[in-house]
C-alpha positions as CSV (number, residue, x, y, z in Angstrom):
1,X,-33.0,7.5,143.4
2,X,-36.2,7.1,144.7
3,X,-34.5,4.2,146.9
4,X,-31.6,6.1,148.5
5,X,-34.0,8.9,149.1
6,X,-35.6,6.1,151.0
7,X,-33.1,4.5,153.3
8,X,-31.9,8.1,154.1
9,X,-35.3,8.9,154.8
10,X,-35.3,5.7,157.1
11,X,-31.7,6.3,158.2
12,X,-32.5,10.1,159.6
13,X,-35.4,8.9,161.3
14,X,-33.5,5.6,162.9
15,X,-30.9,8.1,164.3
16,X,-33.7,10.1,165.4
17,X,-35.1,7.7,167.3
18,X,-32.5,6.2,168.8
19,X,-31.1,9.7,170.1
20,X,-34.7,10.5,172.1
21,X,-35.0,7.0,173.2
22,X,-30.9,7.6,174.4
23,X,-32.5,11.4,176.0
24,X,-35.2,9.6,177.8
25,X,-33.1,7.0,179.3
26,X,-30.5,9.8,180.5
27,X,-32.7,11.9,182.0
28,X,-34.6,8.8,183.7
29,X,-31.5,7.8,185.2
30,X,-30.9,10.9,186.3
31,X,-34.2,11.4,188.0
32,X,-33.2,7.7,190.1
33,X,-29.1,8.9,190.8
34,X,-30.8,12.6,192.1
35,X,-33.5,10.7,193.8
36,X,-31.2,8.6,196.0
37,X,-28.7,11.4,196.8
38,X,-31.2,13.0,198.2
39,X,-31.5,10.3,201.2
40,X,-29.6,10.4,204.1
41,X,-29.5,6.5,204.8
42,X,-30.8,4.1,202.5
43,X,-32.0,0.5,204.1
44,X,-32.2,-2.2,201.7
45,X,-33.3,-6.1,202.0
46,X,-33.0,-7.7,198.3
47,X,-33.2,-11.2,197.1
48,X,-30.8,-12.2,194.3
49,X,-30.7,-15.1,192.1
50,X,-28.2,-16.5,189.6
51,X,-29.1,-18.9,186.9
52,X,-26.5,-20.6,184.3
53,X,-28.8,-23.2,182.3
54,X,-25.6,-24.8,180.2
55,X,-23.9,-25.2,183.4
56,X,-27.0,-25.9,185.1
57,X,-25.9,-23.8,187.8
58,X,-28.8,-22.1,189.8
59,X,-28.3,-19.9,193.3
60,X,-31.1,-17.9,195.6
61,X,-30.2,-16.0,198.2
62,X,-31.2,-12.9,200.4
63,X,-29.2,-9.9,201.6
64,X,-29.6,-6.7,203.2
65,X,-27.7,-3.6,202.9
66,X,-27.8,0.2,204.9
67,X,-26.4,2.9,202.9
68,X,-24.8,6.1,203.9
69,X,-22.7,8.1,201.5
70,X,-19.9,6.1,201.1
71,X,-20.6,3.8,203.8
72,X,-22.5,0.5,203.9
73,X,-22.8,-1.8,206.0
74,X,-23.8,-5.4,203.9
75,X,-25.1,-9.2,205.1
76,X,-25.0,-11.5,202.4
77,X,-24.0,-15.4,201.6
78,X,-23.1,-16.0,205.5
79,X,-20.7,-13.0,205.6
80,X,-20.7,-9.1,207.0
81,X,-18.9,-6.7,204.6
82,X,-18.5,-2.9,206.2
83,X,-16.7,-0.1,204.9
84,X,-16.4,3.3,206.8
85,X,-14.9,5.0,203.6
86,X,-10.9,4.1,205.0
87,X,-11.1,-0.1,205.6
88,X,-13.5,-2.2,203.7
89,X,-14.2,-5.3,206.5
90,X,-14.8,-8.8,205.6
91,X,-16.3,-10.6,208.2
92,X,-17.1,-14.7,207.7
93,X,-18.4,-16.2,211.1
94,X,-18.4,-19.8,209.5
95,X,-14.6,-19.2,209.3
96,X,-13.9,-16.8,212.3
97,X,-11.9,-14.8,210.3
98,X,-11.9,-10.9,209.4
99,X,-10.3,-9.6,206.2
100,X,-9.1,-5.6,205.9
101,X,-8.4,-4.0,203.3
102,X,-8.4,-0.9,201.2
103,X,-10.8,-0.5,199.5
104,X,-9.1,-0.5,195.9
105,X,-8.1,-3.4,197.0
106,X,-11.6,-5.2,197.3
107,X,-12.1,-8.1,194.8
108,X,-15.6,-9.1,195.6
109,X,-17.1,-7.1,192.5
110,X,-19.0,-3.7,193.0
111,X,-19.5,-2.3,195.9
112,X,-22.6,-1.9,197.9
113,X,-22.1,1.6,197.5
114,X,-22.4,1.7,194.0
115,X,-24.9,-0.8,193.8
116,X,-27.6,2.6,193.2
117,X,-25.6,4.8,190.9
118,X,-22.9,2.3,188.9
119,X,-24.7,2.8,185.4
120,X,-23.1,6.5,186.0
121,X,-19.9,5.1,184.3
122,X,-18.6,2.5,181.2
123,X,-22.4,1.9,179.7
124,X,-25.0,3.2,176.9
125,X,-27.9,3.7,177.7
126,X,-31.4,2.5,175.7
127,X,-35.1,2.8,176.5
128,X,-36.1,-0.8,176.8
129,X,-40.0,-2.2,177.9
130,X,-42.7,-1.4,180.1
131,X,-43.8,-3.5,182.8
132,X,-47.0,-4.2,184.9
133,X,-45.6,-5.7,188.5
134,X,-48.7,-6.1,190.7
135,X,-49.5,-2.6,190.1
136,X,-46.3,-1.0,189.5
137,X,-45.0,0.2,186.7
138,X,-41.5,-0.6,185.9
139,X,-39.7,0.7,183.4
140,X,-36.5,-0.4,181.8
141,X,-33.2,1.1,180.7
142,X,-31.1,-1.2,179.1
143,X,-27.5,-0.9,179.9
144,X,-24.3,-1.5,177.4
145,X,-20.6,-1.6,178.5
146,X,-18.7,0.6,176.6
147,X,-15.6,-1.4,176.8
148,X,-15.3,-4.5,174.6
149,X,-13.0,-6.5,177.1
150,X,-15.9,-6.6,180.1
151,X,-18.0,-9.6,180.9
152,X,-21.3,-8.6,180.8
153,X,-23.1,-8.6,177.7
154,X,-26.2,-6.0,179.0
155,X,-27.7,-5.0,182.0
156,X,-31.6,-4.6,182.5
157,X,-32.3,-1.9,185.3
158,X,-36.1,-1.7,186.1
159,X,-37.7,1.8,187.9
160,X,-40.8,2.2,189.6
161,X,-41.8,5.3,187.8
162,X,-43.5,6.7,190.4
163,X,-41.3,6.8,193.3
164,X,-38.0,6.5,190.5
165,X,-36.4,4.2,192.9
166,X,-34.6,1.0,191.2
167,X,-36.8,-2.0,191.8
168,X,-34.0,-4.7,190.0
169,X,-31.5,-5.8,188.0
170,X,-31.1,-8.0,185.7
171,X,-27.4,-8.6,183.9
172,X,-26.4,-11.1,181.2
173,X,-22.7,-12.4,181.8
174,X,-21.2,-13.6,177.9
175,X,-20.8,-16.6,179.6
176,X,-24.7,-17.1,179.5
177,X,-25.2,-16.6,183.2
178,X,-28.5,-14.4,184.3
179,X,-27.9,-12.6,187.9
180,X,-31.1,-10.9,189.4
181,X,-31.0,-9.0,192.1
182,X,-34.8,-7.5,193.2
183,X,-35.6,-5.3,195.9
184,X,-38.0,-6.4,198.5
185,X,-37.7,-3.7,200.7
186,X,-36.6,0.6,200.5
187,X,-36.6,2.5,203.4
188,X,-35.2,5.7,203.9
189,X,-33.9,8.5,206.8
190,X,-33.8,5.8,209.1
191,X,-32.6,6.6,212.6
192,X,-29.2,4.6,212.8
193,X,-26.8,3.3,215.7
194,X,-23.9,5.7,215.8
195,X,-21.5,2.6,216.0
196,X,-23.1,0.9,213.0
197,X,-20.4,1.8,210.5
198,X,-17.3,1.3,213.0
199,X,-15.1,-1.6,213.3
200,X,-14.6,-3.2,216.5
201,X,-12.0,-5.1,217.0
202,X,-13.0,-6.2,220.3
203,X,-15.6,-8.4,219.3
204,X,-13.6,-10.5,217.3
205,X,-10.9,-12.0,219.8
206,X,-11.1,-15.0,218.7
207,X,-11.1,-14.6,215.3
208,X,-8.1,-14.4,212.7
209,X,-7.9,-11.2,211.7
210,X,-5.9,-10.5,208.2
211,X,-4.7,-6.7,207.7
212,X,-4.1,-6.6,204.3
């Protein structure tokens, strides 16, 4: 009987702690979301790393993205991607090609406009470790996909405790691939050209334009 009581007490304690940790994680993520939504625009310079030891694969690259509401302008891996809330324009100078598609037909994965808010749907939250990164306190939240068919095992989202900005994202795939996105520069409310999110077809007269 004493063992049964002890097991029940430990079980209740564990459930309570887990619930508190989930609540803390959700509160912090809500603060991040509110901070992001308070800005007129955001400019991010980032570093991208992909590693899979079993496949002996390692890739590193840098990129930058400008976000304004749902609109975005992304430079990454040698291509430019522009979204004006109606169409996605993928510009590949190496191939002299432009692909114009509807957003639902874009198959390149997570859209830049979702980079800072993707966690709001399809994940459970858990409070994780706190790290000191060059004097900055980075609190990690562990996200686990709710879908059993997801290719993602988990995501660690690093959040700067002071600014409530995302510092990095570490995604571990079920195939062992670890993808890390680290924010090197985070600027807000910058003066932007009015034409930044407008695709000018006249600039690409020599390109092959694929209109899906």
